C-alpha positions as CSV (number, residue, x, y, z in Angstrom):
1,M,-54.2,27.8,5.8
2,I,-51.9,29.2,2.9
3,P,-48.7,29.1,5.6
4,T,-49.3,25.3,6.0
5,L,-49.3,24.9,2.2
6,L,-46.2,26.9,1.9
7,L,-44.7,25.0,4.0
8,V,-45.5,21.6,2.7
9,G,-44.2,23.0,-0.4
10,L,-41.1,24.1,1.0
11,L,-40.5,20.5,3.2
12,L,-41.7,18.6,-0.3
13,G,-40.2,20.6,-2.8
14,R,-37.5,18.2,-3.8
15,W,-40.6,15.6,-4.9
16,W,-42.4,18.3,-7.0
17,K,-44.7,16.4,-8.7
18,T,-45.5,14.2,-5.5
19,T,-46.3,17.6,-3.8
20,L,-48.4,19.2,-6.2
21,L,-50.5,16.2,-6.4
22,L,-50.7,15.7,-2.5
23,A,-51.8,19.6,-2.5
24,A,-54.5,18.5,-5.5
25,V,-55.8,16.0,-3.5
26,G,-55.3,16.0,0.3
27,W,-55.9,19.4,0.9
28,P,-59.2,19.6,-0.5
29,T,-60.0,16.3,1.5
30,L,-59.0,17.7,4.4
31,L,-61.4,20.3,4.4
32,V,-63.9,18.0,3.6
33,A,-63.0,15.6,6.4
34,T,-63.2,18.2,9.2
35,G,-66.1,19.8,7.6
36,V,-64.8,23.1,6.6
37,L,-66.0,22.5,3.0
38,D,-68.8,20.5,1.6
39,V,-68.2,18.5,-1.7
40,G,-69.1,21.0,-4.8
41,R,-68.1,23.5,-6.6
42,D,-65.8,25.3,-4.0
43,L,-63.8,22.1,-3.7
44,G,-62.3,22.5,-7.3
45,I,-61.6,26.2,-6.2
46,A,-59.9,25.2,-3.0
47,S,-57.8,22.3,-4.8
48,A,-56.5,25.2,-7.6
49,L,-55.4,27.2,-4.5
50,A,-54.0,24.7,-2.8
51,V,-51.7,23.7,-5.9
52,V,-50.8,27.5,-6.4
53,N,-49.5,27.9,-2.5
54,A,-47.7,24.6,-2.5
55,G,-46.1,25.5,-5.8
56,V,-45.0,28.8,-4.5
57,G,-43.1,26.6,-1.6
58,V,-41.9,24.6,-4.2
59,L,-40.1,27.3,-6.2
60,V,-39.0,28.6,-3.0
61,A,-37.0,25.0,-2.2
62,Q,-35.9,24.4,-6.1
63,G,-34.3,27.9,-5.7
64,L,-32.8,26.9,-2.3
65,Y,-31.7,23.6,-3.9
66,R,-30.1,25.3,-7.1
67,A,-28.4,27.5,-5.5
68,F,-26.8,25.2,-3.0
69,R,-25.4,23.0,-5.3
70,E,-23.8,26.1,-7.1
71,L,-21.7,27.0,-3.8
72,R,-21.1,23.4,-3.5
73,K,-19.3,23.3,-7.3
74,P,-15.7,23.3,-6.7
75,A,-13.8,26.8,-8.0
76,A,-12.8,26.9,-11.7
77,T,-9.1,26.9,-11.5
78,E,-7.3,28.6,-14.0
């Protein structure tokens, strides 16, 4: 489960707000739809963990985007 959410965060990290919302709503919905969890208290915990895991992927993606932009900047000439 964790690698799936990390990958989602990494692939959709450019749109971080949408990605975290998708993780918070989509992952618990998927768990209920597949019968892994019942609707209840554990659903909130699953949602929080999904946001944390996707958030790590988003942070990595944002770091890569920032590093790529820094590399593409023209060098300062004196």
